[in-house]
N, C-alpha and C positions, 0 to 999 in steps of 0.2 A: 754076717755077724764079726768075723776077726776085722775087717775093715772099720766097723761101726767101733769095735773095742779100741781099737788104734786110736781113732780120732779122738774118742772120748778121753783116751789115757794123754792124748796130746794138749789135750786143750787144760785139764787137769794140771797137767806140768808146766804148763803157760801160767795159768793163775797162780800157782804155787812161786814160780819164777818171780811172779811180780808181785807178791806178797813179801817172800823174801828182799827180794830189793827195795822195796818200801821201809822195811825194817831195819836194814843194814845203810841205807843210803842216806846222807846228812849234807842238807845244802845250806851254806852261808848267806842271807839276806845282805843288801848293801851296806846296811846301817849296824850290823853286827859281825862278831867275829868268833868262829867255834873254836872251843879250847877242849881239845881231845887228848885224855889220858889213858893210860894203862897199857895193856901187852902191845908192844912193838910201836908206841905212838912217839916218836922221838923224832926232832926235828934236826937242821944242819946247825952248824955254827952261826952266829948273827955276831956281824962286829969282832970278831976274834973271840967272841965267848963261848964256851963250849955248849953242848947241846943242853935244852932246856931240861928236858924229861917229860915234856908234853908237846902236843903238835897244835898249831895256828893255823887255822882257814879261813883265808876272809874273800868272799866274791865267787867263791866256787862250791863244787861239791865234793864230797868225799866219804869213804865207806866207813863205818863203825862197827865193829865186830860185838855184837851181844853178849854181855857176859865177860866179856876178857876186856873192852873198852866203857869208856865213858865220855859223853859227848856234852859240853855245856855253852851255853851262849852268853856272851859279853858286850852288850849294849855298845856303839861308838857314838850314839847321836848325841846332841848338847844337853845341857843340863844349864839350870839359874840357880843360883844360892844368893839368899837376901841378907845383906851385910846391916848392922844396928851396930855402933863402936860407941862407948862414952872414953873419950880421950882429955888430955889435957895438952894446951900450946906451951911453946916455949916459953910463952908469957905467963903461963901459968893458969889459964884461963879454961874452966872447962869447956868441952863442947861435945857434943853429938852429930856423929858422920851416919848417913843412912846412904847407901849404895847397892849393887849388883855384880855378881860376878857371872858370864857366860864361859863356861868352860865343856872340856869334852876329853874323852881319850883319845890319847894321839894315834894318828892313823900308820905310824910306822911300829914294826913288829917287836921291837924291844919297849916301844910305850905300853903296848898289848900286854905283854909278857909281864912289865910291871905293874900295870893295873888288874892282871887276872889272878897275880900272887896277893895283891893287896883287898881287891874287891870283887872277887867272882861270886861269892857266895854271899857278899854285904853291898852289894852295890846301891841299895837304899841309904846306906851310912855315907855317903860319897858328899850329900852336902852339907852336913855337919862334919865332917874333916875341913872341907873349903871353907868354911866360917869360922872355925877355928884358926885355920892356916892364915886367913886374911887378916882377922881381927886383931892378930899379934902383929903383924905386920905395919899394919895401920897405925896402931897405937907407937909404935917403935918412930915411924916415919913423922907422923903429927907432933911428936914431944920435941922434933927439930925443927919446926915452923912456926910460924907466927900465924895468927888469926889473918892478918891481911894477907900473906902468902897462900893460905887456903882460900881464901874468897877471890883473888886476883890471878892466882895462878893453879888452878885445878889438874889442870896436865900433868905438872911436874908432881903433884900427890899420884896420881894413877899410875904415871909411867916409872917411880921409884917404887910404889906398891908392886907392878909387876916384876920388875925387875928383881927385888929383894927375894919375891915368893918363886922365881922362875926354878932356880936349882930344886926346891922340895919338890915343887910341880913335876917337874923332868922325873925325879925317886918315884914320884907316885902314878907316873905314866899319864899324867893329865897334862893338858893345854889350855891357856887362857885365850879365850876368842876375844873377850870383853868385859872391861872394868868400868863401871859408871861409878860417879859420886852424884846420887841425887842432890842430897840437901844436907846442908851444915848449921846446927841450931845450938844457942849457948844459951845458960841460964840467967847471966847476969846482964842482957840486954849488951854486950859490947859491942855486938855487930850495929847493932841498933843504934847505939850511941857514935859509932863510930860515923856512921852515914846523915849523923845530924848536920853538922859544918857543911857539908858538900849540900845538903838538903836545904838548908838557911840560905847558904850561897844563890844555890840555885833559884829558892824563892824569891830573893830580894832581885836578883836578874830576873827575873820571871815578873814580878810586879814593875818593875823598871820598865822593862820593854813591853808591859801590858800600858802602864803609864804611856810613854810615847807611842805607842800604838793607838791609846785612844786620843793621845793630844793631834796624830796625824790625821785619825778616822773625822776628828773635829773638824780639822782643816779641809779635808776632801769632802765632808758634807755641806759645811759652807760653801766651797766653791763649787761642789755641785749644785747647791740649791742656786747660786749665783746664776751657774749655767741653764739650770732648768727654768729660773726665772726669765732669762733672757730667750731660751728656747721657747716657752709659753708663751713670752710677749711677741716674738718671732711667728709663730704659730696661730697667736689670734688674730695676728695683721695678715697672713698668709689665709686663714681661715675668713676674715671679715673679706679679701681678695675674692677668694675662692667663691664665699657664697655670694657675693655680687655676679660673678661670673656664672655662678649657678643660678641665680637669679634672671641672669640675662638670657643665659641657655635655656633655662625652663620657660622665660616669655617667647623667645623665640622657637622653641620645640610646642607650646602653647597654639601660638601663631602655627607651625606646622602641621600641630594636629586637627587645628580648626580648619586650614585650608584642605588637607586631606580628609576631613569628617566631610566638609562641604564638598568637595570633589566625590566622595564616596556617595553621600547623599544625593549627588547627581547623577552618578553613575545608577547606583541603586535605582532612580526613581526610571533614567533611561530603561534600566533593566526589567522595571517593572510593566513602564509601558508596552515595552518590546513582548513582554512576557503575556502581557494582557492582550497585546496585539494578536500574538500567535496563539494565546491560549483560548481568549475570551470571544474578541471582534471577528477574527476570521472564521473560528469552528463556529461563532453566532451567522455570520454573513453567508457561511458554507452552508449553515441549517436552514436559513432563510432561501437561500437559493435553491437549495434541496426540496424545500416544504413547497415553494413555489412550481418549481418544474415537476414535482409530484403533483399540487393540484392540475397543473396544466394538465399532466399524463392523465390523470384522473377524470378532468373534462372531457380531454380526447376521447379518451376510454367511453364516457358515457356518453357522448354525441356517436360515437362509431355504433356503441351497443344499441343505442335508440335508432339508428339510421339502419341498423341490421336487423333490429325487432320492426321497423315499419315494414321494409323491404321483406323481411318474412311473412307479416301479417298479409301485406299486399299481396305477395305471392299466393300466401296461402288461400285468401277471398279467390284470388284467380282460379286456384287449381280447384277450390270448390265449387267456384261457378261454371266452370269448363265440367266439373265431373258431374253436376246436378244438371246442366246441358246434356252432355252426352247420357247421364241415366235416363232423362227425360225422354229424348230423343230416341234411345233402347225401348223405353216402355210404351213409348207412342207407336213406335216401328212394332211392336210385338203385339201391340193391341190390334193394328192395323193388320197385321198378317192374321193374326188369330181371328179377327172380324171376317178378312178374306177366306180363311180356311173354313170356319163356320157356314159363312154362305154359300160357299163351295159345296160344302158340304149337305146343308140343307137342298141346293140344286140338285146335287145329285141325288139325293133320297125321294126329293120329289120325282126326277126323271125315272128314276129306279120305281117309285111307288105306280108311276103312268102306266110304265112298260109292262110289269109284273109284278102287282098289287099282292098277290096271294103267296109268290114265292119270298117277295121282301118279309111280309109278314110272317111267314113260317120262319124264314132266318132270326127275326125278330124276336119270336117267340121262344126259340130254340135259346138265342143267348139270354134272355131275360125271363127263363122260366121259372127259376126261383124265386122269383118276385111275383111271380104269378099264379104260384102254387102258395105264398104267403097270403097274397091277398085272397084268393079263395079259400084258405083255412080260417081268415077270419069271420066266416059266416058262423063256424062253430063255436065262437069266444064266447057265447051266453048261452050254451048247451050245457046242462048240469049232467044229465045222464041221458045217454046215445046207446039202444042197442042195434047192432050189426048183423041183420040176416044172411043167409046165404055166404059165409066166408068170405073169402077174398072177391067174390064176384059183389058181392053185395055193399064192399068197401068201395069198388069201382065206380061201381052205379051211384052209389051216395058222391062222391067226389064228382063226378060227371053231373050229376044232377046239381051238385053247388055250383062250379063253373058255369052251367048254364041257367042259372038260378038269377033272375032280373033280366036276361036278355042272353042272347046266342054267346057260345064260347069264343068267335070269333070278335064279336064286337067287345068284350072284355079284353081280349088281346090287343084290339087296334086303341083302348084307353089306356092300357098301360102303357103300350107303345108312345102314344101320344102324351104322358106323363113320365115317360124317361127321356123323350125328346125334348122337354123342356115347353111343351104347349099346355095352355090350360084348357081342361075338358069342356067341350061345347055343350050347349044348353042341349043340342040335339045329338045324335049319335053319326058316324061317318055317313049312312045310309038314311040318313031321315030318322031314326029310332032315338027315344029318349030315354037316357041313361038310368034304371032304374036300381036303386039302393038292395045289395043283396037282404031278403029276407032271412031271418034267425026262423027255422025249420025243426021245430024238435023233434028228434026221430027215436023212437023207444024200441031197443031190443026185445025180441021175444025172450018170455020168460021160459026159463026148463023147468020142466015137471017135477 
């Protein structure tokens, strides 16, 4: 806390010092002078003059004690005062003179002190004082001059005016930077009449000069026209020569153009012929050659194809003929072999039958028994109602009778074997018996009580 309080106190003190410094310190701008009066505001003696009783500060700063001293500013920049004075010349001619005076407070301390004593609180009244001062001096000086002097020697007027006012300006602490006489007028037209002889003389000289110039101009124009005519003549001659040359050159150029066009036409014809040669005839010849070659190739291809087809047909016919021949030979050989086999089989059966008839028949019966039973069962095809007595024995007895009906069972078997072996049944049996078809015997089964 003590440190913060000390820091705050220091900052406050600095701020107070800055405020006091700004209240006390005054700075003079480059175009002004500070006039300080009051307690202790005294300056040293200037050019042998005792202290002024106030202090002058220019181009720097100084301290001013509030309440004890007073600081005022005196402007040192330039000022302008317009002059408009009615005067009478040495010749008694009234004139009005207009001009302007550029003045300022002097830069030395004496001039500043003199101006401060007279205009410090009344700086706006400087222009009026300067106007009155220079008005009096201009009237005095113009009264000793003629109008001609005022017109022809204005520098004398301005220099005499500045010289006559220099002492008074110095006492006021002011200096003249510039004095310009802008205009001089008179109410009697003296200045205008003063210039008329000169103006007439100048006008006469001007007319004479103008006439001389016109005469010279006319002569020059005529000479120029003659020269122009000669030039035009020469030009026409040259033009005719040039036109003839141009026509001749044009004819030569046309001939050359015709020759060039003829040559170009020939070249174009040659180019066209070559182009047609390369673009039309050669492609046409090439296309015709290509078509001929294609036709020849197509014809050769068709011939080759026909020859190949004929060869293929011939080979196919040969292959088919050979196949038919081989098939016929195979079928004939198979038929022959089958006939031989059947003959051998018949021969073998005949020999077997001759040697052991019963055994062969028994074997054949055993092999063909289903057919034999089927043939015997045909006997009962037309029986509507059949009564079997004695059970199984009655059935066996009935089947045995059916098989032996119309002949012995052996005869039926032989007939069946003969049919199965492909032989037609003889009119008589193998043993001289006539085959009798099986008769249909109705069998009536006993009714149950």
